N, C-alpha and C positions, 0 to 999 in steps of 0.2 A: 617204404622201399627206397630209403635214402642211400645214396652212393657215397662212399667214404671220400672226403676231401674235394668233391667236385664242386660244391657250392662256391668256394672261393674263386673258381675259374669262371663261374656264371655271373657273379656280382662282386663289386669291390668292397662291400661291407653292408652291415644291416641298415645303415642310414643312407645307402646309395639310392637316389631317386632320379628319374629322368623325365617324368611327366606327371600329370594329375588325372584322376578319374574323369573329371569334367572335360578335360581336353580329349581324352580317349573317346568318350561318348559323343562329343561334338564332331569328331573326325569319322565316326562310324555312320554310314548312311541309314541304317535302321537301328531300332532299339537294341542296345548291347545286352547280352546275356552272359553272366559270369557264373561259372561253376566253382563250388567251394568244397574242399575236403574237410568235412565237419569234425572228424576225429581230432585233428590238430587243435582246433579252437576249443573243443569241449574239454579235453584233458588240460589244456593250458588254463582255462577258467576254473576248473575244479581245484587244481593245485594252487591257484592264486589265493584262495580263501580257506582258512582252516575250518570255518563253519561248514563249507561244502563237503570237505572230507569227512568231518564228524557225522554229518547227516547221512552220508553214504554208508557209514558203518553202524548206524543205530539199529537196534532191534526193539520192536518190529520195524519193517521197512517204512520209510516215510518220504515224501517229496523233498527235494533239495532246494530250499527257499533261496532265491536270489541267483541261483545258477543260470536259470533260463534267461533272466533279464540281462545278466552279464554277457551271455552268448549272443543275444540279440543286439546288444550295444556294440559288440565287436563287428557285426554285419552292417551297422547303420551307415558307415561311409558309402557303401555301394548303393544302398537304397536311396540315401539323400541325394546322390548324384544321378538319380533317374535310372540306375541299372536294375536289371531283372536278376534275381538270385535263383540258382539251382543248387540246393543243398544236398550233397551226396554223403550217405552214411555207409560205413564199412559193413561188410557181411562176414563170411568165413575167411580166416587167414590163409587157408590152403596148406597142404602138407609141407610144401617146399619151404614156406616161410616159418611154419611152426617148428620145423626141424633145425632152423638156423637162427634167424633173428629173434623169434619168440623164445627159443631155448636160451640164448645169451641174455636176453632182457628179463625173462620171467622164469627161468629155469630154477631159481631158488625161492620162488614164491611159496611153494608148499612148506618149505623150511621156515620161511618168514611167518607164514600163517600159524604154524605150530608155536613159534616164539611169541607171537601176539597173544595166542590163547593162554600161554603160561604167564604172561604179564597181566592178563585180565584176572587170573586166579590169585595173584598175590594180594594178601589182605592184612599182613602183619607188618605195620610200619611204626618205627619208633618216633617219627616226627612227621610233620606236614611236608617238610623238605624232601624226605624219602618218598612220600606219596606223590609229590609233584614230579620228582625225578622219574618215577615209574610212568607217569602220564606223558612226560616228554619222550620217553622211549617209544611209547605206544603211538604218539603222533608221528614220529619219524618213520616207523614201520608202515603205518597207514598210508603215508604219502608215497612210499615206494610201491605199495600194493594197489593203489587207486586205479580204478578202471570204470568204463562206462558200458555196462552190459545188461542193464535192466530195461525191458520193454516198456514199463510204465513211465520211466523217465523220458524215453524216446517219444512216447505218445504225447506227454505234456509239452515237450519241446516242439514237436510238429504242430500241435494245436496253437501254441503261442506264436510260432513263426508265421503261420498262415493268417493269424489274426493281426499281428503287428505289421506285416509286410503284405497286406491283402492286395491281391491282384498282380503282384510282381514277385511271387515266390512259388517254387516247385520243390517238393521234397522227393528224393529218389533213394531207393535202397539198392546197394550194389550186391550182387551174389557173392563176390569175394572182395578183392581190394577196391577201395573207393578210387584209387589212382587209375586203375584200368577202366573203371566205369566212367570216370571223367574224361579219360582219353577217348573212349568210344563216343561219348557225347560230343567231344570236340571234332573228331574226325567225321562224324555224321552231320557236322555243322549245326548242331542244336545249340551249342554254346559257342561263344566267341573267344572267351578267355577263361583261365583257371586261376583263382586266387589261392596261393599256397605259401608256406614258409619252408618248403622242402625242395629238393632238386629232382625228385623222381619224375614229376610231370614233364620236365624239360627233356628227360631221356625217352619219354613216350611220344615225343613229337608235338607237344602242345605249346601254344603261346600262353605265357603266364604273367601274373602280377605278383611281384615280391615287394616286401618292405612297405606294405600299405599302412599309411598313417591316418590318424583320425580326421585330418583336414583334407584327405583325398590324395595327397602326394604318394607316389609309388614308383616302382621300377617295372617298366614294361619290357619283357624279354620275349622276342620272337624266336621260334625254333630255327627258322631259316637263317636268321642273323647269327645264331650260335654256330651253325655249321659253316657258314661262309666267312664269318669275321672273328667272332669271339674265341672259339676254340683254336682256330689256326694261330691267332695272336697269343693266346694265353697258354696253350698246351704244346703245340707243335707247328712250327712255321715251314717245315719241309713240304715237299710236293706230295701231300696226302689229300686224297679226295674224301672229305668227311661225308658220312652218310649215317642214317639211322642204324643200319646194321653194324657199321664200324663202331658207333657209339655204344652199342650193346656190349661189344667185346671190351671196350674201355671200362664199362661198369663192372663187368665180371673180373677184370684185372685188378681194379681198385678195391673190390669187395663191396657187397651190398647186402640187402636183407635176405638174399637167397643163397649166398655163397661167401665164404670167408676169403680174406686177402691172404695170398701166400706171403709168409714172412720175408721181408726184404723188398717186396714190391712197393712202389710208392709213386706219387704223381711225377716225381722227377725222372722216373724210368719210362714214363709213357711214350716219349718220342722214340726211344729204342724199341719199345714194344710194338708201336705202330709200324715201324720200318720192317719188323720181323714178320708181320702178318699181311703186308701189302706187297704188290709187285713193283717193278721199276717205274710204272706210271702212276703209282699211288692208289691203285685199285685193290680191293680186298681179295685175298687169295681164295681158292676153293676150300671147302670145309676140311678136306683131308689134309692138305698142306698146312692150313691154318692151325688145326689142332695138333699136328705133329710139331709145329714150331712152339706152340704153347707148352706142350709136354716136355720138349727137349730143353727149352731155355727159361721158362717162367714158372716152373714148379719146383725150383731148387731153393730151399729156404736159406736165407743169409741173415746175419746180424741177430741171431737168436741163440739160445743155449743149445748145447749138444742134445739135451733131453728133448727139446722141441724139434730139433732137426731129425732125431730118430723116428719121430712120428711119421715123417714123410717117406714111407716105404713105397715100393712100386705099386703095391695094391692100393695104398692111400692115394697115390697120384692118379691112378686109373679112376678111382671113385670121384676124385676132385674134378677130373676132366669131364666125367659124366654129369656132375652137378653144374659145371660150366655150361654145357649144352642146354640143360634144363633152364638155367638162369637166363641165358641168352635168349631162349625162346619165350620166356616170361616177358622180356622187354619187347618182343615182337608179336606175341600171340596170347598175351594174358587174357583170361576169361572175363567176360562182361555181358550184360544184357544189351542186345541190339534192338533198336526200335524199327518197326516196320509199319508204315501207314496202312490203315484199313481202306483208304481211298487213294488209288494210284495217281489221281489227278492233283493231289496236294503234296507239298514238300514234306520231308521228314520233320523239319522244324515246325511247320504248321500243324502237323499231326500231333507232335509232342505237346504243343501249346494248347490245342483243342482237346487233347485226351483221346483222340480218335486213332488209336494204334494198338498193336500187340508187340510183345517182346519175345525173344528167344535167346538161348545161351550160345555164344560164339566167341571168337577172338575179337578183342577190342578193335583191331585193325581191319576187321571184316574180311580177312583173307579166308579162302576156302581151306579148311584144315580138318584133320582128324586127331582127336585127343590120343587115340591109340591106333598105330598103323597096322598094316597087314602082318608085320613081324612081331606084333604084340609089344612094340616099343612105345613108351609114353613120351608125349611131346613136351610136356612141362613138368614131368616128374610125378604127376598124379592125374587121375581122371576127375575133372570137375563135376560131371554129372553124378558120379558115384558119391563124391563127397557131399553133394547137396542131398542126395537120397538119404545118406546117413544122418544128416542134420535134421531132416524132416521125419525120421523114422519113428519118433515118439508121438507123432500127430495121429489122431483118430481117423482123419480123412486121407491118410497116406499109408500105403504098404510098400516098402522098398523091395519090390519083387523084380524090378528091371523091365516090367511090362506096363509101366504106368506113366509113360511119357506125357500123356494128356494131363494127368493130375499134376505132374512135376511142372509142366509149362504153366498151368493155372496158378500154382503156388509161386512160381517165379514172377508171374504177372503181378500178383498181390505184393510180392516182395519189392518189386520195382516201384510200386505205388505206396510203399511203406505201410502196408497193412499186415504183413508178416515179416519177421526178421530172420534172414538166413543165418545170422550169427548163432542163434540157438533154436531155430525152428518154431518159435512161439509167435502167437498173435500179438500185435502191438496194441495193447489196450491199457486203460488207466489202472492205477493201483486200486484194489478193492477198498471200499469205504471202511473206516474203522468205526465199529459200533459198540455201544455199551450193553450191559445186561438187559436193558429195557428196549433194545433195538433202536436206539437213538444214535445219530451220527456224531462222532467225535472228531476233533482236529487230529490229523496225524502229528505225532510228536507229543501229544498229551499223555500218552502211555509209553513208557520206556522200560525195557527189561534190564534192570540193574544187575541181575544175576549173570546175564550173558555179557553185558558191557557195563562195567562199574561206573559209579557216579563220577569219579575223578577223571575218567577218560573222555568225558563230554566237554564241549566248550561252554563258556558262560552263557552265550545266547541260547543254546539248546536247553540248558537247565533253567534259565530264567523263564523261557516259554513254558516249560513243564510246570513251574510254580504258578505262573499266571493263569494257566488252565484250571488251577485249584484256587484261584483268587488270592494268591499270596504274593506280596510284593518282594522282589528279589533284593538282597543287600547289595552293597557297592562292590566289595572285593570278591575275588574268585574263591578264596578260602571260606568266606562266610556263606557264599552260595552253596558250595559243596556240603558244608556242615548242615545247612538248613535243609537241603534236599535229602540228605541221609536221615535226618531227624523225621521229616514228614513221611518218608518212605517206610521207615521202621515203626514209628510210633503211631501212625495214622493210616492203617490199611483200609479203613472205611471211607477215607477222604477221596472221593472219585472226581475225575475231571468233569467240568461243565460241558454239556454237549454242544455241538457246533451252532445250533440255531440260537443259542443264548450267549455265545462268546462275543466279546467286543474288547480285544486286548485283555487287560486284567479286570475288566468290568463285565457285568452281565446285562442283557436286555431281552425283552420279549417281543417277538414278532407280532404286529397288529393282527396278522392273519390267524394267530392261534385262537383268539377270541373274536368272533364276528357275529353279526345279527342273525337271529333265527330266520328261517326261510320265509315265514309269513309276516315278518316284521318290516314295515315300511320305514319306520324311524325308531331308533332306540329311545325308549322312555326311561328317564331317571327319576327316582324319588329323592327328595331332599328334605331337610329340616324335620318337621313333625312326622311326615309320611315315612321318611327314612328311619326315624327313631322307632316308629311302630313296627316296621319290618324287622329291625334288629331285635326288638323285644319278642317278636313272634317266632323268628326263625333261628337266630344265633344261639348256639348251645352253651350250656354251662360247662366249664372245664376246671379241672383240679390241677394242683401243682404236679401230681404224678403224671397226668396226661400231658401237661406242658413240657415236662422233662423228657417224655418219650418222643415228642416231635421236635423239641428244641435242643435236646442233649444238655451238656453241662455249660460250658462257655460263660463263666461267671462275669467276665468283663462286659460281655454283651448284655447279660441280665441286668447289670447295674445301669447300663446306658438306656435300657428300656424305660426305667423309672425316671431317669433324667429327662427323657423326651416327654413322658406323660406329665410329670410335675413341673417341667420347665416351660411349658407352653409351646411345644413344637407342633401341636395340632390346632387347627381351627375347624370346629365341627360344621361351620358354614359350608365347607368344601366337601362334606360327606355326601356321597351319592350311592344309590342302590338301584340295581336293575335286574329284571328277570329275562331280558330280551337278548342275551348273548349265549352263544353256544361254542363248542370246541370241536374241531375236526377229529381230535384225538379220542374224544368220548362222545360221539355224535348223539347217542340216545339219552345222554344224561341231562337232567333238568338242573340248571345252574342258577345261583344267585351271586351276583358280583358286587362287591363293596369297593369303592374307591375313595381316596382322600389324598390331600397333600401333607407332607411332613417337612418341617424345616430341618436342614442339616445341622450337625453338631457344631461345626466350626465356621461355616461360610454362609451367612444369612443373605448375602447379596452377591450377584455376579453381573458385571457390566452395568452396574447402576440399578438393576432390577432385583426384586426379591426372589430368592432361590428356594424352590421346593422340590422334593423328590415325589414323583407320582407313585402311589402305592395301590396295588390291586390285590384283593383277597377273595378267593373263590371257594364257595361251598356247593356241594350237591345236595339237593333235597328230594324227598319222595313226592309222589303225586299229590299228597295232602299237604305239601309244603313243610312237612316236618324234616328236621335235619337228618342227613344221611352220612356225609363224610366231608372232610376238608380235601381240597386239591391244591397242593403247594406247587412249586415250580414244575413245569413252565407256565401254568395258568396263573398262579399267584406270583407276584414279583414286586420288587422295589427298583426305583431308578438309580439307586446308589451302586457303588462298585461291588458290594456284596449282595446285590439284589436277587441273585439266583438261589440263595438259601433264605432261611428265615433270619434276616438281619435284625439289628436293633430297632430299625424303623418299622419293619413289618411285624416284629414281635410286639412292639408298643401298640400298633394298630389293632392287633388281635386282642390285646388286653383292654384297649380303649372300648372296643365293641362289647366286650364282656362287662365293663363298667357301665356302659350305657344301658345294657339289658337289665342290670341289677341295681340301677341307681336308686330305685325306690324300695329296696329290700327293707322290711319293717324291723325295728329294734324295740326292745322293751325299756322299762324305766331305768334298768341298769346298763343301758347302751349295748345290749346284746341282740343279735339278729334272731328272730323267731320264725319267720316265714318269708316267702317271696311275695311280690306285689299282686300275684294272681288271686289272692284271697279277697280282693274287693276294695282295697284302699285306693285312694285317688293317686295315680302316678304323677311323678314329676313331668311337667311338660318340657318340650324342646327348649323354650325360652328360659325356663327355670334352670335347666341343666347348663345351658350356655353361660348363664350369669355366674354359676358356681364353679365351672371349670376354669383353670388358669388362663389368664389373658394371653392370647397368642404372642409369642416372643417378638415377632416383628413389629408389634404395636408398641412395645415398651423398650426395645433395644436402644432406641435413640434418645430416650428420656433420661435426664439426670436423676440420680437416686440418692437420697440422704443415707449416709452410712448407718445412722442411728435407727433408720426405718427398716433397713435390711438386716442389720445385726443388732438385736435388742440388747440394751444395757442391763446388766444385773441390777435389780432394784427398781427398774422402771415399771410403770403401770402395765405396759404391754407384756413385759417379761413375767410379771406376777400373774396376769391373766393366762398366759401360756402354761405356766407351771400348775395353776389351779385346774386348767382344762385337762392336762395330762394326768393329774392325780385323780380326777373324777372319772376318767375313761380308761383306767388301767386294764380293765377286763377286755377291752376291744381287741387287743392282740390275740387273746384266746379265741374270741369269736371269729376274727378274721382267719385264723388257722382252721377253724371248723368249716367256714365257708369255702376255703381253698382245698378242702378234702372232698367229702362227698355229701355235704349237708343239704345243698340246694337240689330240688327235684330236677331230674333229667341230666344230671352231671355225667359227662362222657366217661365210660369205663375204660380202664387201661390195664394192660398186662404188666406194666412196670411195677416194681416193688416200691414200697414207701421210700421216699427220698430221705437220705441221711444228711442233715444239715451240719456242715463242718465249720468250725471257726478258723481253721487254718487251711490255706491253699497250698498245693504243691506246684511250684512255679514251672514254667516251660523249661527254664534253664536246668532245674533239678531233674526233670524227666530226660532232658537231652543228655545230661552227664551220666544218667543211669544206663543210657544206650551207648556210652563211649563217644559221644559227640560233643564238641566244644562250640557253643554259640558265642559270638563276639559280645563282650561287655559293652563296648562303645555303641553297639546297635541294639541293645537289649530292649529299649522302649519301642523302637521301630518293629522289631520282631514280635514283641508282645502284641502290638496293635495288629500286625499282619496276621498273626495266628489266632488272636483272641476271638475274632469273628468266625473262625473256621474250625478250630480244633477244640476238643475237650481238654482244656489245659489244666484241669484240676481233677482230683480223684472223685470228689463228690461236690454237688452244687452247694454253694454257701448262701445263695440269694433265692429264697422261695418267692418267685415272681408274683404268683396269684395271691398268696397270703398278704404280701406287702401291698398289692393293689387294693385289696379289700380294706386294709388298715387305712389307706389313703382315702378310699371312698367314704368310709364311715366318718372321717374327719372333714372331708370335703363338703359334706352336706351342711356342716355348721361353719362353712367358710374358713376352715382351718387346713393348714398343710399337714402332712403326715407327722411332722414333729410337734404339732399343736400350735404353731405360730399362725397369726391371722394372715390370710391370703393377701399377697401384694397385687393390687389391680391398678390399671392405668389411671382411673379416676381418683383412687386413693393416693397414688404417687403424686398426681397433680395437686390434690388437696393438701398433702403433707408439705410440698414445696411452697404452696401459697401460705399455709399457716406459718411456716418457718420464716418466710419473707415478712409477714405482718408482725411476727414476734420481734424480729430484729429492728423494727421501726418503733416499737413501743418503749415507754419510759422505763419500765421494769428491766428490759433487756439492757438498756443503756446504763442503768444504775448498777446492774450486775457486772458489766464490763468495766465500769469505772472502779468499782470495788476491787476487782481482780487486778487492775493495773496498779492501784495504790499499794496493794499487798506485795506485788512483785517489786515495785520500786523500794519499798521499805526493806525487803530482804536483800536487795543488792546495793543499798545506799552506801555502805562502808567499803564496798569493793573498789580497789584501785585499778580502773580500766586502763590507765596510761601505762601501767607496767607491761601490758601485753604488747604494746607498740614498741616501747623502749627496751624491752627485754632486760630490765633492771632486776638483777637477782635479789638485792636487798628489799626493793619494793614488793617484789613477788612474795618473799618470805613474810614480809610484814602483813601483806594482805591476807595470807593464809592464817596468820595469828589472829588478825582481826576477825576473820570468819569463824575461827574456833571460839 
């Protein structure tokens, strides 16, 4: 309800301060209560941050992260200086304001919305620059269209305000203008001051705070001082008796939210205007004389085009004069909720603070008025009660019949307490939870409708969060982020966001409450070592490559890392534990067996000086006879790594490790081929036997020095010859391993998947992206490959048959050989090799060999003229070359 040009008469500038909040509070005998027009602060904070605007326009709806904090931060100075806050939120604008201020501000909004939709639909761009230009236009239109009219956002803000400023905060909903509601609270002495950045509250008779700074400095403006000192000095020094009624006519003359200014009228003409509507003693004339003066002198347009002047016909002037009367009454009788104590023995202020009150609709000034008089004339240009009935018309608990005053008053009471919003007649409730197909809660923003709002129109933060919900790290530049999101959206429709309980930034985690002890379990009992091995042999199923592909999908990079973890010593089976004593609330009647182990990370073996492990959990469900029934992957099974909400490389390797432990004693014939499993009666490998044969845990050998000749065998060396002989002798093992990885072993899980087609060539992520018309950045290709390899099916067919290779490894492992046939590198062998090397270098034979090598080197270089290198003598250099020849 700003009045044109009046603010410069109220203050000397935006930095003009005359006191501090601390001083104001100190000078007030009781705790000071400050009313706040929240709409000003809210819109200011929204427009300040592009992310806030973007999130307001996303589809489906989502909370606006950071907005509530920024709004609360703006209110901090009042709270920190021991003030009590009364936050007042706008309701309906009212017909008078909608037909003028809203029409001028938002009249083109429908046209802008259509333009925005057309920009969304554009998809044919010759370059990224054109695409970016489109996004810039979208951002500009959105900023012009931004508004705060969602009940869920208001709910979140109310909850946070009450939490952050607990004990010194009250939230109030105005039926119409927040300004009139604040004025009503001020005149009822519920609040002491109003914090605003506008001049409207000054015209409603309130003491206000302007220019509030973060350190508490501010401009304190008293209404009485305006009338007695400021306005006489700044506007008119003649013998004019300033009053609230006189000021209301000044507002209409200057133009405000309810009425336009007549062309040619300005602040410079106000002294003449005031003289024309007051008598010789400076008192305001009666209404008849006053409006005659207005019509005869101040509705004549000047300093405008002839076309604009032609608009001001007699009929137009009559209508303008009618609006003048309505607008003037809005300054004197604007609608608001008036507080009435339920207990007549307490003050209105005490009743408000205690909540022991009722409210009713009336003029903010509490004057006895009728919205429609006996002559059917409107007081303020509309009937507030009728407007409210129309706003509530769609509610099931309200019928706009005109005989429902009791229901209307009840809704106004809820509106005042910010339970119902008069602005749209809706309940103020939180945004409905976003759920996935399995009825699990997702984070808002993890699903975006790119058909309605294209990828390019979102901010980097919004898109990065969308990626993180799918466990994909966002690239650095906006262009790369856009291309990556487009690729994932088009190429990976089955890649769903992680549900809320498992989200931790771009990592996943599992709540300890998902798995908890059985009801009859006093203490969870874990099996370890030999007991754990026996349980694995008894319960864990045999799986084929087909079944593994069905649960794991393609992900060739991750398949390779599975074997790196298995063969590289990432596991120490001493940490393997198995229990039957846990259950899940998600499947309460299921009988579960839980396997846990630690796995060393691929790249970071230590953190803060301590060995680092990821905790892995694999859960299976069994029947009453303890026979295998099914796997339960996330959220029950999980890994502590960033990709732990899916079957990551660590969890995949754990699954294969358990399979290897189950079948470690599979029998083979004289030709090194498997013929049956261990159930036929042969003596199985014990836990200690297996531990000795498995790779030494990487943490035990990572700090040891290693001879290059020990790790990389020299051609012709004895070890290399033994490796080649072993591989020649066991050529058939690959065929047997393939049979084991199909359906040879008893009890192998059946799958609907077709036989895997092993391909020798992979189709890269970049090639897939280009086929979709998306360009991924070359400089970030490795980053994107890593980010996507653990999540997406990045190849047409798997190239790494995990189970088959695992059985190849197992068959060699039992003879202390790696999958390539090389002897296993173990800690004691590394130490022995270093010791042998040290002893060898001390023996006479080694010294004789080194002397012989040195003599041969000197003989070969004896005739070389080394001095020529220093003197750079061309002749000597040529001579030395000839000598070498």
